[in-house]
C-alpha positions in Angstrom: 140.9 103.3 180.6 139.8 100.6 183.0 139.3 100.8 186.8 142.2 98.5 187.3 144.6 100.7 185.2 143.6 103.8 187.2 144.2 101.9 190.5 147.6 100.8 189.2 148.6 104.4 188.4 147.5 105.5 191.9 149.5 102.6 193.4 152.6 103.5 191.5 152.3 107.1 192.5 151.8 106.3 196.1 154.9 104.0 196.0 157.2 106.9 195.0 155.6 109.5 197.2 158.2 110.7 199.8 157.4 110.4 203.5 159.5 110.7 206.6 159.6 111.3 210.3 159.5 114.8 211.8 159.4 116.1 215.4 155.7 116.6 215.0 154.7 113.3 213.3 156.2 109.8 213.1 154.9 109.4 209.6 154.7 112.6 207.7 154.0 113.1 204.0 156.9 115.1 202.4 155.1 115.8 199.1 151.7 116.5 197.7 150.1 113.8 195.5 148.5 114.9 192.3 146.4 112.5 190.1 144.8 113.9 187.0 142.4 112.3 184.5 142.1 114.1 181.1 139.2 113.3 178.9 139.3 114.0 175.2 136.7 113.4 172.4 137.5 111.1 169.5 139.0 114.0 167.6 141.5 114.6 170.4 139.9 117.8 171.7 140.0 118.4 175.4 136.6 117.6 176.9 137.4 117.8 180.6 139.9 117.2 183.4 139.7 115.8 186.9 142.4 116.7 189.3 142.7 114.9 192.6 145.2 116.4 195.1 146.2 114.9 198.4 147.9 117.7 200.3 150.8 117.1 202.6 150.2 118.4 206.1 152.2 121.5 207.0 154.7 121.6 209.8 155.9 124.4 212.0 159.1 125.8 210.5 160.8 125.5 213.8 160.0 121.8 214.0 162.4 121.2 211.1 165.0 123.9 212.0 167.4 121.3 213.4 166.7 118.7 210.6 169.0 118.1 207.7 169.0 120.3 204.6 166.8 118.0 202.5 164.1 117.8 205.2 164.2 121.6 205.7 163.8 122.3 202.0 161.0 119.8 201.7 159.2 121.4 204.7 159.7 124.9 203.3 158.3 123.9 199.9 155.3 122.2 201.5 154.5 125.1 203.7 155.0 127.7 200.9 152.6 125.8 198.6 149.9 125.5 201.3 150.3 129.2 202.1 150.0 130.0 198.4 146.9 127.9 198.1 145.3 129.6 201.0 146.0 133.0 199.7 144.8 132.2 196.2 141.5 131.0 197.7 141.2 134.1 199.8 142.1 136.5 197.0 139.7 134.9 194.6 136.8 135.0 197.2 137.5 138.7 197.5 137.8 139.3 193.7 141.4 140.6 194.2 143.1 142.1 191.2 146.0 139.7 191.5 146.0 136.0 192.3 149.5 134.6 193.2 149.3 131.3 191.3 153.0 131.5 190.5 154.0 131.4 194.1 154.1 127.5 194.1 154.0 124.5 191.7 150.9 123.3 193.5 148.8 126.5 192.7 150.1 126.5 189.2 148.8 122.9 188.8 145.4 123.9 190.3 145.1 127.2 188.4 142.6 125.9 185.8 140.6 124.2 188.6 139.8 127.7 190.0 139.6 130.0 187.0 138.0 127.7 184.3 134.6 128.9 183.2 133.1 125.5 184.0 135.5 124.6 186.8 134.2 123.1 190.1 136.3 122.6 193.2 135.7 120.5 196.3 137.9 120.5 199.3 137.8 117.7 201.9 139.3 118.8 205.2 140.7 116.5 207.9 140.3 117.8 211.5 141.8 116.7 214.8 139.4 116.1 217.7 142.0 117.1 220.4 141.5 120.3 222.4 145.0 121.5 221.5 144.1 121.5 217.8 140.9 123.6 218.1 142.5 126.7 216.6 144.0 124.7 213.7 140.8 122.9 213.0 138.8 126.2 212.9 141.3 127.7 210.5 141.1 124.6 208.3 137.3 124.9 208.2 137.5 128.6 207.3 139.9 127.9 204.4 137.8 125.0 203.1 134.6 127.1 203.4 136.1 129.7 201.2 136.3 127.3 198.3 132.5 127.3 198.2 132.5 131.0 197.7 134.5 130.8 194.5 132.3 131.1 191.4 133.3 129.7 188.1 134.9 131.9 185.5 137.0 134.0 187.8 139.5 136.1 185.8 142.8 136.7 187.8 145.0 139.5 186.5 148.3 138.6 184.8 151.1 137.7 187.2 153.0 140.7 188.6 156.4 140.7 190.2 157.5 138.3 192.8 154.5 136.1 193.9 156.4 134.9 197.0 156.9 138.4 198.3 153.3 139.3 197.3 152.0 136.3 199.2 153.8 137.2 202.5 152.9 140.9 202.1 149.3 140.0 201.6 149.2 137.7 204.7 150.9 140.4 206.8 148.4 143.0 205.8 145.6 140.6 207.1 147.4 139.9 210.3 147.5 136.3 209.2 151.3 135.9 208.6 152.6 132.5 209.6 153.9 132.0 213.1 157.4 133.3 212.5 156.7 136.1 210.1 159.8 137.6 208.5 161.9 134.6 209.6 159.8 132.2 207.6 159.7 134.5 204.6 163.5 134.7 204.7 163.8 131.0 204.9 161.4 130.4 201.9 163.4 133.0 199.9 166.7 131.3 200.9 165.4 127.9 199.7 164.2 129.4 196.4 167.6 131.0 195.8 169.4 127.8 196.7 167.3 125.7 194.3 167.7 128.3 191.6 171.5 128.3 192.1 171.5 124.5 192.0 169.7 124.5 188.7 172.0 127.0 187.1 175.1 125.1 188.3 173.9 121.7 187.0 172.9 123.2 183.7 176.3 124.9 183.4 178.1 121.6 184.3 176.1 119.7 181.7 177.0 122.2 179.0 180.6 122.0 180.1 180.7 118.3 179.7 179.1 118.4 176.2 181.6 121.1 175.1 184.6 119.2 176.5 183.6 116.2 174.4 183.6 118.4 171.3 186.9 120.1 172.3 188.5 116.6 172.8 187.6 115.7 169.2 189.1 119.0 168.0 192.3 118.4 170.0 192.6 114.8 168.8 192.3 116.1 165.2 195.0 118.7 165.8 197.3 116.2 167.5 196.8 113.7 164.7 197.9 116.3 162.2 200.9 117.1 164.2 202.0 113.5 164.6 201.3 112.5 161.0 202.4 115.6 159.1 206.1 116.3 159.4 205.8 119.7 157.8 202.8 120.8 159.9 202.4 124.6 160.5 203.4 125.2 164.1 201.6 128.6 164.1 198.3 127.0 163.0 198.8 124.4 165.7 199.4 127.1 168.4 196.6 129.3 167.1 194.0 126.4 167.1 195.1 125.2 170.5 194.9 128.7 171.9 191.3 129.1 170.7 190.3 125.9 172.4 192.0 126.6 175.7 190.5 130.1 175.9 187.0 128.7 175.4 187.5 126.0 177.9 188.9 128.5 180.5 186.0 130.8 179.9 183.5 128.0 180.5 185.3 126.8 183.6 185.5 130.4 185.0 181.7 130.7 184.5 181.1 127.4 186.1 183.4 128.3 189.0 181.3 131.5 189.6 178.1 129.5 189.6 179.6 126.9 192.0 180.7 129.7 194.3 177.2 131.2 194.2 175.7 127.8 194.9 178.0 127.2 197.9 177.2 130.7 199.2 173.4 129.9 199.0 174.1 126.7 200.9 175.7 128.6 203.7 172.9 131.2 203.7 170.2 128.6 203.9 172.1 127.0 206.8 172.3 130.3 208.6 168.7 131.3 208.0 167.4 127.9 209.2 169.1 128.5 212.5 167.1 131.6 213.1 163.8 129.7 213.1 162.6 129.7 216.7 161.7 126.5 218.5 157.9 126.3 219.3 156.9 126.9 222.9 156.3 123.9 225.1 152.7 122.7 225.0 152.0 124.6 221.9 149.6 123.0 219.3 151.2 121.6 216.2 149.6 122.0 212.8 
C-alpha cells in the first residue's frame, strides 16, 4: 500500500464524515472517524494493526434538547461513546473486574487496542486556552493521563448485564456522573430503545416484502389453475387461499405491533429530550 492510496482512503472517509452546526459550535463533528491499517505476513496471518481515531467533541445534552431528532440522536451517541471510553480507561487503570466495552461501538472497536498483550495506546488531547474552559481542560488532561497507566495484557472480565446501566452506575458512584445525571441516562436509554425498535421494524418490513413476493407467485399459480381448469376443485382453491391469507395476516399483525412499538419509542424519545435542562448562562461548554 502506497502513501498516496492511504491518503486517498483518509480523504474519502473525511468526505463522508458527518458534521453540523450546534448551539455550542458552528462546525461540529457529528461522528467519530476511525482509520485502521491491518498488517499481515505473506501467509495471511495477522502481524499487527494500527487504529487511528479522531474523536468527535462532546456537547452538553441540553445544547441539543431543542434540536431535531436526528441531531439529538447523534449527540446522544457521541456523548455515550465518550463516557464509555472514559469509564473503560478508568476501570482498566484500577484493574476493575468488569470493563464496559459493550457500552458503545467506539469502545468495541478500541477493545483490542487496550487489552492486547502487545497493545500500545497514545492519546492526543486538544485543550482550550480560555479561562471558561479550565475545568474541561483539566478533566481532559486527567483522562488522557490515565491512558499512560494502562499496562499491556489487561484481562477484562466477560461482559455482564447492561453495560449502559453499568456505565452510569459506576460514574454515579464516583461522583462523576455527567451534568444532568439521571436525565441523561434516561435519554441515552430512550435513544437505544428507539434505534432497536427501528432495526426490528425495518427487518420485519423486509421479511414481509420478500414473503409477499412468494405469496404473489403462489396466488398467481392458484388463479391460473382456476382460470384454465374448468373442473378445478373449489375446496382446494379455498383451502390454499385461506392458508396464504392467514400467513399474510399473521405477518402484518406482527409488523403492526413493531410499528406501534417504534412510534411509541419515537414519542418517548421526544418527551425525554424535553426534560434535558438548558445550561445556565455563562456556563462553560465542553
